[in-house]
C-alpha positions as CSV (number, residue, x, y, z in Angstrom):
1,M,-49.2,-17.3,-95.7
2,I,-45.7,-18.7,-94.9
3,Q,-45.4,-16.3,-91.9
4,N,-48.9,-17.5,-90.7
5,A,-47.7,-21.1,-90.9
6,A,-44.5,-20.3,-89.0
7,L,-46.6,-18.5,-86.3
8,F,-49.0,-21.4,-86.2
9,L,-46.3,-24.0,-85.6
10,A,-44.5,-21.7,-83.0
11,L,-47.8,-21.4,-81.0
12,R,-48.5,-25.1,-81.4
13,Y,-45.1,-26.0,-80.0
14,L,-45.6,-23.7,-77.0
15,R,-49.2,-24.8,-76.3
16,P,-49.5,-26.0,-72.7
17,Q,-49.4,-29.8,-72.5
18,R,-48.6,-32.3,-69.9
19,S,-45.0,-32.6,-71.0
20,F,-41.5,-31.6,-70.0
21,V,-41.5,-29.0,-72.8
22,S,-44.4,-27.1,-71.3
23,V,-42.7,-27.1,-67.9
24,I,-39.4,-25.7,-69.2
25,T,-41.4,-23.1,-71.3
26,I,-43.1,-21.9,-68.2
27,I,-39.8,-21.8,-66.3
28,S,-38.3,-19.8,-69.2
29,V,-41.1,-17.2,-69.1
30,L,-40.8,-16.9,-65.3
31,G,-37.0,-16.6,-65.5
32,I,-37.3,-13.8,-68.0
33,A,-40.0,-12.1,-65.9
34,V,-37.9,-12.3,-62.7
35,G,-34.8,-10.9,-64.6
36,V,-36.8,-8.0,-66.0
37,L,-38.5,-7.3,-62.6
38,M,-35.1,-7.2,-60.8
39,M,-33.5,-5.0,-63.4
40,I,-36.3,-2.4,-63.3
41,V,-36.9,-2.5,-59.6
42,V,-33.3,-2.4,-58.5
43,R,-32.4,0.3,-61.0
44,A,-35.4,2.5,-60.0
45,V,-34.7,2.1,-56.2
46,M,-30.9,2.9,-56.6
47,M,-31.6,5.9,-58.7
48,G,-34.2,6.9,-56.1
49,F,-31.7,6.8,-53.4
50,E,-29.3,8.9,-55.4
51,A,-32.0,11.4,-56.4
52,D,-33.1,11.7,-52.7
53,F,-29.6,12.2,-51.5
54,R,-29.0,14.9,-54.2
55,D,-32.3,16.6,-53.3
56,T,-31.3,16.6,-49.6
57,L,-28.0,18.2,-50.4
58,M,-29.4,20.8,-52.7
59,G,-32.1,21.6,-50.1
60,A,-29.8,22.0,-47.2
61,T,-26.7,23.8,-48.4
62,P,-26.1,26.9,-50.6
63,H,-25.9,25.9,-54.3
64,V,-22.7,27.9,-54.9
65,L,-20.3,29.6,-52.5
66,F,-17.9,32.2,-53.9
67,S,-14.9,33.3,-51.9
68,Q,-12.0,35.6,-52.6
69,D,-8.6,34.1,-53.5
70,S,-6.1,36.0,-51.3
71,A,-3.3,35.4,-53.8
72,V,-5.1,37.1,-56.7
73,K,-6.4,40.6,-56.9
74,S,-10.2,40.5,-57.2
75,K,-13.2,42.7,-57.3
76,P,-14.5,44.1,-54.0
77,W,-17.3,42.0,-52.7
78,P,-20.1,44.6,-53.2
79,E,-19.3,44.8,-56.9
80,A,-19.0,41.0,-57.2
81,L,-22.4,40.7,-55.4
82,R,-24.1,43.0,-57.9
83,A,-22.6,41.1,-60.8
84,V,-23.8,37.8,-59.4
85,K,-27.4,39.1,-58.8
86,A,-27.6,40.2,-62.4
87,T,-27.0,36.6,-63.6
88,E,-30.1,35.0,-65.1
89,Q,-30.1,31.6,-63.3
90,V,-29.4,33.1,-59.9
91,Q,-32.6,33.2,-57.8
92,S,-31.0,34.9,-54.8
93,A,-27.5,35.9,-53.8
94,T,-26.2,37.3,-50.5
95,A,-22.9,38.1,-48.8
96,Y,-22.0,35.8,-45.9
97,A,-19.6,35.6,-43.1
98,G,-18.7,32.2,-41.7
99,G,-16.2,29.9,-39.9
100,I,-15.9,27.4,-37.1
101,L,-17.6,28.3,-33.9
102,Y,-17.0,26.4,-30.6
103,L,-19.9,25.9,-28.2
104,S,-19.8,25.0,-24.6
105,N,-22.2,24.3,-21.7
106,G,-20.3,23.5,-18.6
107,D,-18.1,20.5,-19.3
108,L,-19.8,19.8,-22.6
109,Q,-18.3,21.1,-25.8
110,T,-19.0,20.9,-29.5
111,Y,-18.5,22.9,-32.6
112,T,-20.5,24.1,-35.6
113,Q,-20.0,25.6,-39.0
114,V,-21.5,29.1,-39.0
115,F,-23.2,30.7,-41.9
116,G,-24.1,34.4,-41.3
117,I,-26.1,36.3,-43.8
118,N,-28.0,39.6,-44.0
119,S,-31.2,39.5,-42.0
120,A,-33.1,41.1,-44.9
121,D,-32.0,38.3,-47.2
122,A,-32.7,35.5,-44.8
123,P,-36.4,34.9,-45.8
124,S,-35.7,34.3,-49.5
125,H,-32.3,32.6,-49.0
126,L,-33.4,30.2,-46.2
127,R,-36.9,29.5,-47.5
128,K,-35.8,26.0,-48.6
129,I,-34.9,24.9,-45.0
130,N,-38.0,26.4,-43.4
131,A,-39.8,23.0,-43.6
132,H,-37.0,21.5,-41.4
133,L,-37.5,24.0,-38.5
134,I,-38.3,22.1,-35.3
135,A,-38.6,25.0,-32.8
136,G,-38.2,28.8,-32.8
137,S,-37.8,30.7,-36.0
138,L,-35.4,31.5,-38.8
139,D,-35.5,35.2,-38.2
140,L,-31.8,36.0,-37.9
141,V,-31.7,38.7,-35.2
142,D,-28.4,40.2,-34.0
143,G,-27.0,38.2,-31.0
144,G,-29.0,35.1,-31.9
145,I,-28.1,31.8,-33.5
146,V,-30.0,28.9,-35.1
147,L,-28.5,25.4,-34.4
148,V,-29.4,21.9,-35.5
149,D,-31.1,19.5,-33.1
150,Q,-28.1,17.3,-32.7
151,Q,-25.9,20.1,-31.3
152,A,-28.7,21.5,-29.2
153,Q,-29.3,18.0,-27.7
154,E,-25.6,17.4,-27.1
155,L,-25.4,20.5,-24.9
156,G,-28.9,20.4,-23.4
157,W,-30.1,23.7,-24.9
158,L,-33.6,24.8,-25.7
159,V,-34.9,27.8,-27.7
160,G,-34.4,31.0,-25.6
161,D,-31.3,29.7,-23.8
162,E,-28.1,31.8,-23.6
163,L,-25.1,30.1,-25.1
164,S,-21.4,30.5,-24.6
165,V,-19.5,30.5,-27.9
166,Y,-15.9,30.9,-29.0
167,A,-14.7,32.0,-32.4
168,S,-12.1,29.6,-33.9
169,Q,-9.6,32.5,-34.2
170,N,-9.7,32.9,-30.4
171,V,-9.1,29.2,-29.8
172,N,-6.3,29.1,-32.3
173,E,-4.6,32.1,-30.7
174,A,-4.9,30.5,-27.3
175,V,-3.3,27.3,-28.6
176,R,-0.5,29.3,-30.2
177,Q,0.1,31.3,-26.9
178,Y,0.1,28.1,-24.9
179,G,2.8,26.6,-27.3
180,D,4.9,29.8,-26.9
181,A,4.6,29.5,-23.1
182,N,5.9,25.9,-23.2
183,D,8.9,27.1,-25.1
184,Q,10.0,29.6,-22.4
185,D,13.1,28.9,-20.3
186,T,11.8,30.1,-16.9
187,E,8.6,29.5,-15.0
188,A,8.1,33.3,-14.7
189,Q,8.2,33.9,-18.4
190,K,5.9,30.9,-18.9
191,K,3.4,32.2,-16.3
192,A,3.4,35.7,-17.8
193,I,2.3,34.3,-21.2
194,L,-0.3,31.9,-19.7
195,D,-1.8,34.7,-17.7
196,K,-2.5,36.6,-20.9
197,I,-4.4,33.7,-22.6
198,R,-8.1,34.7,-22.9
199,L,-10.7,32.8,-24.9
200,N,-13.1,35.7,-24.7
201,P,-16.4,33.8,-24.8
202,Q,-19.4,35.5,-26.4
203,K,-23.0,35.2,-25.4
204,L,-25.6,34.3,-28.0
205,K,-29.3,33.4,-27.7
206,L,-30.7,30.2,-29.3
207,T,-33.5,31.4,-31.5
208,G,-34.2,28.3,-33.6
209,I,-33.5,24.6,-33.9
210,L,-33.4,22.7,-37.2
211,K,-33.6,19.0,-38.0
212,S,-30.1,17.9,-38.8
213,E,-31.2,14.8,-40.7
214,T,-32.7,16.9,-43.5
215,A,-31.3,20.4,-43.0
216,G,-27.6,19.5,-42.8
217,F,-25.3,20.8,-40.1
218,L,-24.9,24.5,-40.8
219,S,-25.8,27.0,-38.1
220,Y,-27.2,30.4,-39.0
221,M,-26.9,33.9,-37.6
222,S,-27.1,37.5,-38.8
223,L,-24.3,38.9,-40.9
224,T,-23.4,41.6,-38.4
225,T,-23.1,39.0,-35.6
226,A,-20.9,36.7,-37.6
227,Q,-18.7,39.7,-38.7
228,A,-18.2,40.6,-35.0
229,L,-17.5,37.0,-33.9
230,F,-14.9,36.4,-36.6
231,H,-13.4,39.9,-36.4
232,L,-14.2,40.7,-40.1
233,G,-15.2,44.3,-39.6
234,D,-17.1,45.3,-42.8
235,G,-15.6,42.3,-44.7
236,V,-17.3,39.1,-45.6
237,T,-16.2,35.5,-46.2
238,G,-17.8,35.2,-49.6
239,I,-21.1,35.2,-51.5
240,A,-23.8,32.5,-51.4
241,L,-26.0,31.7,-54.4
242,E,-29.3,29.9,-54.7
243,L,-30.0,28.8,-58.3
244,S,-33.2,28.1,-60.2
245,E,-31.6,24.9,-61.5
246,P,-29.1,23.6,-58.9
247,K,-28.0,20.7,-61.1
248,K,-26.4,23.3,-63.4
249,A,-24.4,24.8,-60.6
250,D,-21.1,23.8,-62.3
251,Q,-22.0,25.7,-65.5
252,V,-23.2,28.8,-63.6
253,A,-20.1,28.8,-61.4
254,K,-17.8,28.5,-64.4
255,A,-19.5,31.3,-66.2
256,L,-19.3,33.6,-63.2
257,S,-15.7,32.6,-62.4
258,D,-14.7,33.8,-65.9
259,S,-16.3,37.2,-65.2
260,L,-15.1,37.4,-61.6
261,P,-11.3,36.9,-61.6
262,G,-9.9,36.3,-58.2
263,W,-13.1,34.6,-56.9
264,K,-13.2,30.8,-56.6
265,A,-16.4,28.7,-56.4
266,K,-17.5,25.8,-54.2
267,L,-20.5,23.8,-55.4
268,W,-23.2,22.1,-53.3
269,S,-21.8,18.7,-54.4
270,D,-18.1,19.3,-53.7
271,D,-18.2,18.0,-50.1
272,Q,-20.1,14.9,-51.0
273,S,-18.4,14.3,-54.4
274,A,-16.8,11.0,-53.2
275,R,-20.2,9.7,-52.0
276,L,-22.0,10.7,-55.2
277,A,-19.2,9.1,-57.3
278,A,-19.6,5.9,-55.2
279,M,-23.3,5.9,-55.8
280,G,-22.6,6.1,-59.5
281,N,-20.1,3.2,-59.4
282,E,-22.6,1.1,-57.4
283,Q,-25.3,1.7,-60.0
284,T,-22.8,0.6,-62.8
285,M,-21.8,-2.6,-61.0
286,M,-25.3,-3.4,-60.0
287,Q,-26.4,-3.0,-63.7
288,F,-23.6,-5.3,-64.7
289,V,-24.8,-8.0,-62.2
290,L,-28.4,-7.6,-63.3
291,S,-27.3,-7.9,-66.9
292,I,-25.8,-11.3,-66.0
293,I,-29.1,-12.3,-64.5
294,A,-30.9,-11.3,-67.7
295,L,-28.3,-13.3,-69.7
296,V,-29.0,-16.4,-67.6
297,A,-32.7,-16.0,-68.3
298,A,-31.9,-15.8,-72.0
299,F,-30.1,-19.1,-71.7
300,S,-33.2,-20.7,-70.4
301,V,-34.9,-19.6,-73.6
302,M,-32.1,-21.2,-75.6
303,N,-32.6,-24.4,-73.5
304,T,-36.3,-24.4,-74.3
305,T,-35.6,-23.9,-78.0
306,I,-33.0,-26.7,-78.0
307,T,-35.4,-29.1,-76.2
308,I,-38.2,-28.4,-78.7
309,T,-36.0,-28.7,-81.7
310,M,-34.8,-32.1,-80.4
311,Q,-38.3,-33.4,-79.7
312,K,-39.7,-32.0,-83.0
313,R,-36.8,-33.3,-85.1
314,R,-39.0,-35.6,-87.2
315,E,-41.5,-32.8,-87.9
316,I,-38.6,-30.5,-88.9
317,G,-37.5,-33.3,-91.3
318,V,-41.0,-33.5,-92.8
319,I,-41.1,-29.7,-93.3
320,A,-37.7,-29.8,-95.0
321,A,-38.7,-32.8,-97.1
322,L,-41.8,-31.0,-98.3
323,G,-39.7,-28.1,-99.6
324,G,-39.5,-25.9,-96.5
325,R,-36.5,-23.6,-96.8
326,P,-34.0,-23.2,-93.9
327,G,-35.2,-19.6,-93.3
328,Q,-38.8,-20.7,-92.8
329,I,-37.7,-23.3,-90.3
330,I,-35.6,-20.7,-88.4
331,N,-38.6,-18.4,-88.4
332,V,-40.7,-21.0,-86.5
333,F,-38.3,-21.2,-83.6
334,L,-37.4,-17.5,-83.7
335,L,-41.1,-16.7,-83.3
336,Q,-41.2,-19.1,-80.5
337,A,-38.3,-17.2,-78.8
338,V,-40.0,-13.9,-79.4
339,I,-43.3,-15.1,-77.9
340,V,-41.5,-16.4,-74.8
341,G,-39.5,-13.2,-74.5
342,V,-42.5,-10.9,-74.9
343,L,-44.5,-12.9,-72.4
344,G,-41.7,-13.0,-69.9
345,T,-40.8,-9.3,-70.4
346,G,-44.5,-8.3,-70.1
347,L,-44.9,-10.2,-66.9
348,G,-41.7,-8.8,-65.5
349,L,-42.8,-5.2,-66.4
350,V,-46.2,-5.6,-64.7
351,G,-44.6,-7.2,-61.7
352,S,-41.9,-4.5,-61.4
353,L,-44.5,-1.7,-61.5
354,L,-46.6,-3.5,-58.9
355,A,-43.5,-4.0,-56.7
356,L,-42.5,-0.4,-56.9
357,W,-46.0,0.7,-56.1
358,L,-46.2,-1.5,-53.0
359,R,-42.5,-1.2,-52.1
360,N,-43.0,0.3,-48.7
361,D,-45.8,-2.2,-47.8
362,L,-43.5,-5.0,-49.0
363,R,-40.7,-3.6,-46.8
364,D,-43.0,-3.5,-43.8
365,L,-44.2,-7.1,-44.4
366,L,-40.8,-8.5,-44.9
367,T,-39.6,-6.8,-41.7
368,L,-42.4,-8.2,-39.7
369,I,-41.9,-11.7,-41.2
370,A,-38.2,-11.5,-40.2
371,G,-39.2,-10.6,-36.7
372,G,-37.9,-7.0,-36.8
373,E,-39.5,-3.6,-36.3
374,V,-40.4,-0.9,-38.8
375,H,-38.6,2.3,-37.8
376,A,-39.8,4.5,-40.6
377,V,-40.8,7.9,-39.3
378,D,-42.6,10.4,-41.6
379,G,-40.7,13.5,-42.5
380,V,-37.1,12.2,-42.0
381,F,-34.6,11.4,-44.7
382,L,-35.3,8.1,-46.4
383,S,-38.4,7.5,-44.2
384,S,-39.7,5.5,-47.2
385,I,-38.0,3.6,-49.9
386,P,-37.4,6.0,-52.8
387,A,-37.8,5.1,-56.4
388,F,-37.1,7.1,-59.6
389,L,-38.3,5.3,-62.7
390,Q,-37.1,6.6,-66.0
391,P,-39.1,5.7,-69.1
392,W,-36.0,5.3,-71.2
393,D,-34.5,2.8,-68.7
394,V,-37.7,0.7,-68.9
395,V,-37.7,0.8,-72.7
396,M,-34.0,-0.2,-72.8
397,T,-34.5,-3.0,-70.2
398,C,-37.5,-4.5,-72.1
399,S,-35.9,-4.2,-75.5
400,T,-32.7,-5.8,-74.3
401,S,-34.6,-8.6,-72.7
402,I,-36.5,-9.4,-75.9
403,L,-33.3,-9.0,-78.0
404,L,-31.4,-11.5,-75.8
405,C,-34.2,-14.0,-76.2
406,I,-34.1,-13.7,-80.0
407,V,-30.3,-14.1,-80.0
408,A,-30.6,-17.0,-77.6
409,G,-33.2,-18.7,-79.8
410,F,-31.3,-18.1,-83.1
411,L,-28.5,-20.6,-82.6
412,P,-30.6,-23.7,-82.0
413,A,-33.0,-22.6,-84.7
414,W,-30.1,-22.3,-87.1
415,V,-28.9,-25.8,-86.2
416,A,-32.4,-27.2,-86.6
417,A,-32.7,-25.6,-90.1
418,R,-29.6,-27.4,-91.3
419,V,-30.9,-30.9,-90.5
420,D,-30.8,-33.5,-93.2
421,P,-34.4,-34.6,-93.9
422,A,-33.5,-38.2,-94.5
423,V,-31.5,-38.4,-91.3
424,A,-34.3,-36.7,-89.3
425,L,-37.0,-39.0,-90.7
426,R,-34.9,-42.1,-90.0
427,D,-34.2,-41.1,-86.4
């Protein structure tokens, strides 16, 4: 009965009327709604960007690369490959040969990171990048190479063209010989060394072109072609792994490193670890800023409660004079804060779900209003605004919002409950 009376009074005080109290109540509800909406939408979009970036990395590069440590005696690569393939979470594993390869077409030059694998393993190992193939095929034939579109466009190459390539070892050796020539005392000695410098360009056929925006910047060729280019003989650079759960790459790599002494692992996330860490820091700071917005919205609830307690001072005095206990008076205003908090949080939740659902349409609309152009192209990285909504984040955001409203309403409610009935009735 007492609780029903407290709820009745709380609803009565919040009932829409043509008064200043009604206005600030509506503003409080809207303030909480905007705070909740921003917290959910911004958090979901930022997590979506990070998730898309991680998925792009995992879908473009080998999940784990094992290479031999030259300073430590290690198992031969065929034995290591058999051990890796026997691991439960490894979907596919293959030996690879790789390095830097320089490309030239007349006066145009560029370079690429080469990844050469066994042609028989290519279909299973390169399945994940097949969707990013623009032209040609991913069949790794001897004497062929698959490049990304950026490099092909830079040098004006099309599928089927013959390329001139230089292994990094040849270029490094030529640079070393040129340095030696400059150290000679006589022109004859210098000329003799310069005459011996040979880059030994190799000819390869362009068999496929990948979209660099989503497939990364690795180039692919057969293992035998890469071994010949980099003078490896029957040796390899390392072993490449594809995992069933790429996010557990560190755990798999650690377990395999313990069983493969002399082999060191490189994860798919290592090259972009700084960027991934920056994304995590951005999320933390943005959450901090959004929490301040939620706190400001909670202060508006406190402002509403203070205003109502001041305007209802005589009624509070009457309740106290009739035997109302302080706890009962506090309940009236706490229920009021709960109602405002639940309404605002509910509106914010509905608004955030609607905003996330229409996020790409809203982006297009805002771009057109601002006089810009929409450049989103289907199939490219971040062609649409990503969003990753975690139920736990939504629950925590809504719970925190309501809790802040209760805390914000408690202080003025506690002050109102301590009013002296005689003083309140005399005012």
